[in-house]
VOGU-3710 file (C-alpha; in Angstrom, 3 decimals, decimal comma):
1> mgvadalrmm> -32,101/-23,003/3,928  -28,471/-22,800/4,189  -26,010/-19,614/4,456  -25,518/-19,451/0,728  -29,315/-19,308/0,309  -29,743/-16,578/2,674  -26,991/-14,572/1,063  -28,528/-15,022/-2,313  -31,840/-13,939/-1,139  -30,303/-10,798/0,816
11> nagldylngp> -28,447/-9,854/-2,580  -31,490/-10,519/-4,436  -33,569/-7,984/-2,198  -30,626/-5,491/-2,390  -30,407/-5,652/-6,157  -34,191/-5,130/-6,474  -33,923/-1,779/-4,116  -30,837/-0,729/-6,242  -32,711/-1,330/-9,535  -35,313/0,632/-11,553
21> eaadldpaac> -38,351/-0,892/-9,961  -37,562/0,907/-6,538  -36,723/4,038/-8,395  -40,413/4,500/-8,928  -41,414/4,076/-5,453  -43,871/6,990/-4,480  -41,914/9,442/-2,171  -44,545/9,333/0,529  -43,510/5,417/1,174  -40,019/6,098/1,236
31> gsvlrslaev> -40,114/6,995/4,926  -41,315/3,535/5,886  -38,659/1,929/3,540  -35,909/3,901/5,384  -37,331/2,706/8,604  -37,034/-0,898/7,450  -33,582/-0,383/6,119  -32,563/0,798/9,548  -33,834/-2,233/11,122  -31,994/-4,519/8,397
41> qakftaahaa> -28,886/-2,483/9,109  -29,123/-3,397/12,789  -29,406/-6,911/11,989  -26,841/-6,980/9,347  -24,547/-5,324/12,066  -25,250/-8,122/14,494  -24,620/-10,926/11,756  -21,579/-9,368/10,620  -20,160/-9,285/14,100  -21,107/-12,773/14,776
51> vlgrfdaada> -19,457/-14,313/11,722  -16,443/-11,984/12,072  -16,368/-13,159/15,708  -16,142/-16,810/14,928  -13,540/-16,140/12,133  -11,421/-14,055/14,628  -11,700/-16,770/17,398  -10,494/-19,644/15,176  -7,471/-17,355/13,782  -8,733/-18,264/10,343
61> hdsdgygnsa> -7,020/-15,257/9,019  -3,617/-17,172/9,514  -4,543/-19,358/6,582  -4,093/-16,634/4,154  -1,224/-15,186/5,528  -2,424/-12,239/7,697  -1,784/-11,754/11,209  -4,967/-10,461/12,394  -8,672/-10,062/11,347  -8,332/-6,480/10,717
71> awlmamtdmt> -5,283/-7,074/8,143  -7,579/-9,612/6,500  -10,580/-7,519/6,070  -8,360/-4,844/4,580  -7,142/-7,352/1,806  -9,788/-9,417/1,217  -12,898/-7,284/1,335  -11,183/-4,023/-0,011  -11,736/-1,982/3,411  -9,748/0,944/4,483
81> rpdaraevrr> -7,497/0,667/7,463  -9,595/2,672/9,960  -13,010/0,757/8,783  -11,225/-2,564/9,151  -10,156/-1,794/12,681  -13,755/-0,328/13,446  -15,363/-3,584/12,378  -13,195/-5,407/14,772  -13,724/-3,000/17,624  -17,589/-3,543/17,038
91> mrllrghpem> -17,205/-7,474/16,849  -15,389/-7,659/20,074  -17,787/-4,877/21,667  -20,825/-7,171/20,587  -18,900/-10,470/21,580  -18,475/-9,002/25,165  -22,140/-7,690/25,678  -24,310/-10,361/24,176  -27,524/-8,437/25,208  -26,654/-5,510/23,087
101> aaaladgdis> -25,908/-8,012/20,268  -29,303/-9,700/20,769  -30,996/-6,378/20,951  -29,449/-5,549/17,396  -30,472/-8,902/15,902  -33,946/-8,452/16,817  -33,925/-4,989/15,550  -34,834/-3,359/18,858  -31,891/-1,120/18,762  -30,376/0,689/15,938
111> kswalaiaew> -26,609/0,560/15,003  -26,135/4,324/15,718  -27,721/3,838/19,221  -25,658/1,012/19,924  -22,349/2,729/19,072  -23,525/5,824/21,100  -24,046/3,620/24,411  -20,527/1,956/23,554  -18,902/5,390/23,407  -20,661/6,781/26,705
121> tkklpaqlra> -19,643/3,746/28,580  -16,098/3,059/27,626  -14,373/4,609/30,402  -16,129/2,447/32,961  -14,602/-0,713/34,311  -15,621/-3,961/32,676  -18,136/-5,199/35,184  -19,877/-1,820/35,652  -19,836/-1,305/31,835  -21,714/-4,665/31,356
131> etisilvqaa> -23,873/-3,831/33,792  -24,609/-0,312/32,558  -25,052/-1,584/28,829  -27,630/-4,073/29,968  -29,502/-1,217/31,606  -29,357/1,011/28,496  -30,430/-1,728/26,184  -33,329/-2,618/28,326  -34,300/1,093/28,634  -34,132/1,387/24,789
141> qagaslddlr> -36,278/-1,769/24,260  -38,660/-0,122/26,676  -39,062/3,040/24,556  -36,464/5,333/26,155  -35,322/8,125/24,062  -31,752/8,918/23,189  -31,533/11,852/25,693  -32,933/9,449/28,301  -30,137/6,977/27,555  -27,600/9,586/27,735
151> tiagvalekw> -28,715/10,688/31,021  -28,509/7,227/32,307  -25,282/6,796/31,042  -24,126/9,994/32,740  -25,413/9,069/36,093  -23,599/5,799/35,978  -20,455/7,636/34,989  -20,698/10,104/37,761  -21,427/7,692/40,480  -18,256/5,606/39,372
161> raqrpdaded> -16,192/8,871/39,584  -17,699/9,691/42,842  -16,187/6,467/44,259  -12,560/7,476/43,066  -12,018/10,879/44,438  -8,252/10,720/43,962  -8,471/9,578/40,222  -6,881/11,509/37,474  -9,514/12,569/34,903  -7,604/14,865/32,960
171> gfgdryvqva> -7,425/12,689/30,041  -3,539/12,313/30,504  -3,916/8,466/29,654  -5,988/9,176/26,466  -3,633/11,651/24,886  -2,206/10,881/21,344  -1,233/12,732/18,262  -1,342/10,926/14,878  -0,078/12,397/11,547  -1,307/10,432/8,494
181> ttfggagvir> -0,093/11,093/4,897  -2,667/11,439/2,065  -2,500/12,239/-1,627  0,591/14,136/-2,776  2,373/14,135/0,445  -0,419/15,964/2,152  -1,173/15,159/5,786  -4,086/14,899/8,291  -3,584/15,357/11,974  -5,608/13,783/14,599
191> gnltpecaaa> -5,143/13,706/18,342  -6,402/14,063/21,881  -4,591/16,616/23,723  -4,209/17,224/27,349  -5,159/20,709/28,611  -1,741/21,717/29,036  -0,784/20,551/25,518  -3,838/22,146/24,160  -2,870/25,602/25,747  0,614/25,433/24,729
201> vqavlealgk> -0,409/24,557/20,890  -3,077/27,334/21,054  -0,595/29,744/22,227  1,914/28,966/19,365  -0,822/29,152/16,688  -2,217/32,428/17,878  1,169/34,041/18,214  2,354/32,805/14,687  -0,914/32,748/13,086  -1,875/36,572/13,322
211> kadsadtrte> -2,686/38,421/9,956  0,334/39,775/8,412  -1,174/43,004/7,132  -4,620/44,266/5,747  -4,017/42,502/2,511  -3,651/39,174/4,175  -6,865/37,317/2,956  -6,020/33,800/4,684  -8,686/32,438/6,715  -8,053/31,478/10,540
221> gqrfhdalqq> -7,637/27,719/9,431  -5,126/28,566/6,955  -3,283/30,938/9,089  -3,141/28,167/11,870  -1,777/25,682/9,436  0,981/28,107/8,200  1,621/28,869/11,917  1,998/25,198/12,783  4,756/24,784/9,873  6,582/27,786/10,854
231> gcellirakm> 6,887/26,828/14,500  8,159/23,539/13,504  10,701/25,121/11,213  11,947/27,585/13,837  12,538/24,655/16,215  14,450/22,809/13,788  16,703/25,709/12,534  17,232/26,721/16,024  18,757/23,096/16,542  16,270/22,265/19,326
241> vpdragadth> 15,164/19,090/17,539  17,580/16,258/18,500  19,565/14,464/15,780  18,663/17,107/13,169  21,423/19,280/13,632  19,348/22,186/12,116  18,537/20,281/8,970  15,215/20,613/7,382  13,105/17,743/6,128  14,893/15,185/4,306
251> vavhipfpql> 14,086/15,247/0,714  14,186/12,486/-2,061  14,351/14,069/-5,429  12,639/11,616/-7,899  14,112/12,035/-11,508  12,076/9,915/-13,972  14,593/7,808/-16,110  12,364/8,611/-19,544  12,401/12,255/-18,839  16,128/12,321/-18,177
261> rqhpdapaae> 16,673/10,826/-21,273  14,786/13,461/-23,246  17,465/15,961/-22,133  19,076/17,688/-25,267  22,629/16,293/-24,406  21,298/12,857/-23,315  22,019/11,193/-26,928  25,559/11,860/-26,768  26,048/11,079/-23,335  24,134/7,712/-23,953
271> evwlrgaage> 26,689/7,115/-27,044  29,706/7,766/-24,678  28,419/5,390/-21,844  27,574/2,536/-24,341  31,081/2,744/-25,904  32,698/2,909/-22,519  30,527/0,132/-21,294  31,478/-2,056/-24,350  35,233/-1,495/-24,005  36,005/-1,216/-20,314
281> pgyltgkdae> 33,535/-1,943/-17,439  33,880/0,828/-14,852  32,426/4,069/-13,389  33,051/7,272/-14,985  32,150/10,114/-12,415  30,580/13,533/-13,274  31,711/16,631/-11,343  32,107/16,380/-7,666  28,839/17,416/-5,819  28,495/20,756/-4,680
291> aaacdavgvp> 26,899/21,865/-1,340  23,028/22,153/-1,823  22,107/25,678/-1,770  18,933/25,041/0,321  18,666/23,678/3,817  17,163/20,272/2,709  19,195/17,047/2,577  18,698/16,191/-1,160  19,092/12,673/-2,367  18,622/12,594/-6,040
301> vvtghadmrv> 16,890/9,197/-7,174  16,485/8,197/-10,803  13,134/6,188/-11,187  11,577/4,478/-14,029  8,774/2,119/-15,062  9,085/-1,502/-16,108  7,777/-1,516/-19,574  7,624/-5,299/-20,391  6,956/-4,529/-24,222  10,519/-3,485/-24,285
311> vdkiialala> 11,466/-7,058/-22,660  9,207/-8,691/-25,397  11,249/-6,933/-28,080  14,526/-8,025/-26,617  13,274/-11,573/-26,525  11,990/-11,224/-30,153  15,276/-9,638/-31,506  17,218/-12,684/-29,927  14,890/-15,265/-31,152  14,680/-13,671/-34,643
321> aasitldgad> 18,384/-14,378/-35,026  17,365/-18,079/-34,635  14,457/-17,737/-37,235  11,744/-18,001/-34,327  9,213/-15,124/-34,509  6,778/-14,113/-32,265  3,861/-14,492/-34,802  4,860/-17,631/-36,509  4,738/-16,110/-39,958  6,963/-13,186/-40,668
331> phpagdgddn> 10,687/-13,194/-39,963  10,836/-9,292/-39,403  12,384/-9,021/-36,061  9,514/-7,643/-33,954  9,558/-4,134/-34,959  12,284/-1,453/-35,639  12,995/-0,579/-32,055  10,635/2,348/-31,988  9,216/2,569/-28,430  5,964/3,893/-30,078
341> ddagpddsrc> 5,041/0,440/-31,483  1,148/-0,299/-31,346  1,067/-2,576/-28,474  -0,634/-2,395/-25,095  1,116/-2,326/-21,901  2,554/-5,677/-20,924  1,018/-7,107/-24,080  1,468/-10,919/-23,829  -1,102/-12,233/-26,513  1,701/-13,282/-29,051
351> swgitgadrg> 2,016/-16,842/-30,398  5,179/-18,560/-31,037  6,564/-19,847/-34,621  9,345/-20,640/-36,923  10,079/-18,743/-40,135  10,899/-20,370/-43,488  7,234/-22,174/-43,833  7,153/-20,886/-47,404  10,569/-22,015/-48,762  9,651/-25,497/-50,076
361> aptaqlasra> 8,261/-28,794/-48,722  11,409/-29,861/-46,918  12,001/-26,532/-45,424  8,425/-26,259/-44,500  8,469/-29,831/-42,643  11,598/-28,615/-40,908  9,999/-25,312/-39,883  6,887/-27,298/-38,771  8,805/-29,707/-36,344  11,021/-26,586/-35,112
371> rnrarqrftp> 7,648/-24,667/-34,254  6,173/-27,527/-32,504  9,491/-28,035/-30,434  9,321/-24,228/-29,835  5,720/-24,423/-28,450  6,558/-27,209/-26,205  9,609/-25,244/-24,726  8,056/-21,755/-24,441  5,017/-22,590/-22,449  3,167/-19,637/-20,848
381> damqalryai> 4,996/-20,315/-17,677  8,321/-20,582/-19,234  7,676/-17,430/-21,212  6,895/-15,539/-18,137  9,812/-16,826/-16,386  12,003/-15,637/-19,419  10,674/-12,204/-19,519  11,104/-11,900/-15,658  14,773/-13,086/-16,043  15,651/-10,683/-18,957
391> arlaidfvsg> 13,872/-7,892/-17,294  16,451/-8,465/-14,077  19,340/-8,476/-16,469  17,992/-5,188/-18,083  17,713/-3,418/-14,568  21,107/-4,426/-13,804  22,172/-3,165/-17,180  20,806/0,317/-16,466  21,177/0,675/-12,801  24,087/0,914/-10,382
401> pagiagwlrt> 26,973/3,301/-10,531  28,228/2,017/-13,688  24,675/1,976/-15,117  23,236/4,433/-17,857  20,875/6,017/-15,463  23,754/6,992/-13,074  25,772/8,118/-16,011  22,921/10,348/-17,456  22,281/11,889/-14,160  25,779/12,552/-13,178
411> tllappyntp> 26,672/13,926/-16,601  23,626/16,005/-17,725  22,306/17,467/-14,186  24,023/20,425/-12,257  24,549/20,233/-8,578  23,350/19,040/-6,331  21,626/16,379/-8,465  25,057/14,946/-10,169  26,424/13,492/-6,968  28,213/10,087/-7,389
421> slpldigysd> 25,829/6,975/-7,545  25,736/4,635/-4,727  26,014/0,967/-5,172  22,503/-0,988/-4,944  24,136/-4,544/-4,823  26,946/-5,177/-2,606  26,998/-8,923/-2,573  27,263/-10,498/1,174  27,013/-8,011/3,713  26,416/-8,238/7,763
431> sipasirrav> 24,498/-5,194/7,326  22,086/-3,236/4,809  23,507/0,042/3,872  21,656/3,224/4,021  21,575/3,694/0,052  19,993/0,373/-0,317  17,619/1,019/2,431  16,268/4,276/1,032  16,135/2,536/-2,407  13,933/-0,065/-1,003
441> llrdrgcawp> 11,855/2,471/1,045  11,265/4,477/-2,304  10,198/1,405/-4,178  7,895/-0,288/-1,532  6,591/2,625/0,609  5,170/0,030/2,782  4,849/-3,779/3,568  5,523/-5,472/0,233  3,537/-8,423/1,563  0,459/-8,609/-1,133
451> rcgrpaawcd> -2,192/-6,110/0,199  -0,842/-5,822/3,654  -0,928/-2,109/3,747  1,213/-1,434/6,796  3,288/1,753/6,562  7,082/1,965/6,193  7,316/3,178/9,767  6,181/-0,303/11,039  8,469/-2,005/8,707  12,008/-2,996/8,079
461> vhhlqhkadg> 14,114/-3,973/5,244  14,523/-7,623/5,041  16,665/-10,246/2,624  14,341/-12,211/0,284  16,793/-15,118/0,914  18,278/-15,339/4,320  22,106/-14,137/4,577  22,835/-17,561/6,108  21,709/-19,047/2,867  23,764/-16,868/0,662
471> gktavsdcvl> 21,396/-13,948/0,408  22,814/-10,835/-1,312  22,473/-7,422/-0,102  21,044/-5,806/-3,002  17,830/-3,826/-4,077  16,620/-6,713/-6,069  16,983/-9,103/-3,190  15,513/-6,990/-0,350  11,985/-5,872/0,530  10,295/-3,950/3,148
481> lcqfhhdvci> 8,216/-6,422/5,376  6,373/-5,721/8,653  7,150/-7,772/11,858  4,416/-10,385/11,255  4,992/-11,093/7,714  8,766/-11,321/8,073  9,116/-13,087/11,403  5,709/-15,123/11,645  4,735/-15,868/8,087  8,023/-16,191/6,250
491> hrrgwrlilh> 10,298/-17,656/8,966  7,978/-19,772/11,019  5,028/-20,830/9,014  6,998/-21,519/5,745  5,560/-18,771/3,347  7,752/-17,792/0,469  7,798/-14,155/-1,095  8,861/-13,569/-4,856  9,857/-9,984/-5,774  9,040/-9,331/-9,423
501> pdgtttaygp> 11,282/-7,039/-11,567  8,309/-4,515/-11,874  8,242/-4,306/-8,203  5,129/-6,329/-7,547  5,242/-9,583/-5,248  3,755/-12,964/-4,954  3,367/-14,935/-1,830  3,165/-18,675/-1,751  1,821/-20,325/1,269  2,827/-23,794/2,667
511> dgqvlhshsp> -0,665/-25,381/1,859  -0,669/-23,877/-1,738  -2,104/-20,426/-1,015  -1,087/-17,869/-3,578  -1,377/-14,171/-2,917  -0,555/-11,451/-5,604  -0,025/-7,727/-4,999  -1,307/-7,375/-8,454  -3,673/-8,711/-11,006  -2,327/-12,100/-12,502
521> ptlrag> -0,445/-11,351/-15,789  -2,273/-12,288/-19,286  -0,519/-15,388/-20,214  0,610/-16,029/-23,669  -1,229/-18,315/-26,109  0,188/-21,828/-26,224
//
């Protein structure tokens, strides 16, 4: 029996337990099933760690363009970052302590107890930790309870501390604070504070988190939350935070482009812009920006969604002039321009044809030959390349200081949202200006490498084409990349990253690997 056979059998067993047959199990028998599943979980943990250990030791993640096993697990097995890192830590724990791994593989110790033993002994030096874990595992196999194991670990830890009377055991080396952003910009704070820091934080929260009056119905947790925010704002406004100059949080104001076009004065403004764009290329400024009334530094950003249906309509209108239709039958030019045509998002199920097939035999023959030539030229790959090329031109048309998006914003909106637009393409440049950096950050939000997931704080803005090779400094030619994917994958291992007009990316490896940040597009029928 091979590995594939073992995996099929394991899947079959789990499918049975998840199926309707297991649902009819007598409740009295569920206890024995749960005990058996706990043993299976222990063995699974050992097997997963062993396979991951061999994968990690061989740096097999490199072939898929990922710098470590945790990043690979996130991208290829749909794990969250904390879970992926936990799996790697568990793998290294069991790889360093084979006696614990063997006990898990035999089902002699549960996964939960193994993790508890690892937590109790993590501060011990390597040699003493190995000896202590060995003793604890043997005690567990002999029938010791969890309390017994905790006592044994505590004795070992105290003996070690007694040998280091001058050691600093106040937890200073373990201090940390981490702020993570969740949905809608909300945050989660985790940390391990020293006694001094904990006392200072507690004093601030208690001082600012008191009830305002008898009508204050906030819970203690809510009051402490508000107190933390108030304390930070007081520090900023008192100019006691370096490099802030008393300014509050930097706010990027997102203005959806479709919503901007719904402004009552938008049709007239669009008409003025189109006339000006057709007659003289230039930039018409709105009113000079006035100082923002609030303390925040506002940066108005017009955002939009890449609707590939519009690109298909542009292509259809252009080809209709040459009597080439999208359906091969009707010369009607792909709709009347109404954005509400009955097509799905990114619909690419159209076929190609030539009009005139019903105008007599000679015309039909000519049309048939032309249709065959068109089908040869407009292959699925060629069509996709054409769509992306036109999408890039459309982006250039609507964006930038002279684009319709900037014109509508500066013409229709009141201060502070009508400040002059900043260029998003400056050609060759030794540095990347702040306006382009902000736009790339807002678009990518993190490493643009397919399914990397590293946050923006770990990344920097890089050129898709190196400056030495003529790379332009433009939003369309810059992406946010972490150090590994930029310096290692692209510049050392020969990977190539493509940025599509809709903001998605595709990475091509030196050995033919292809990674998508998105599902592959539906190709047109040939």
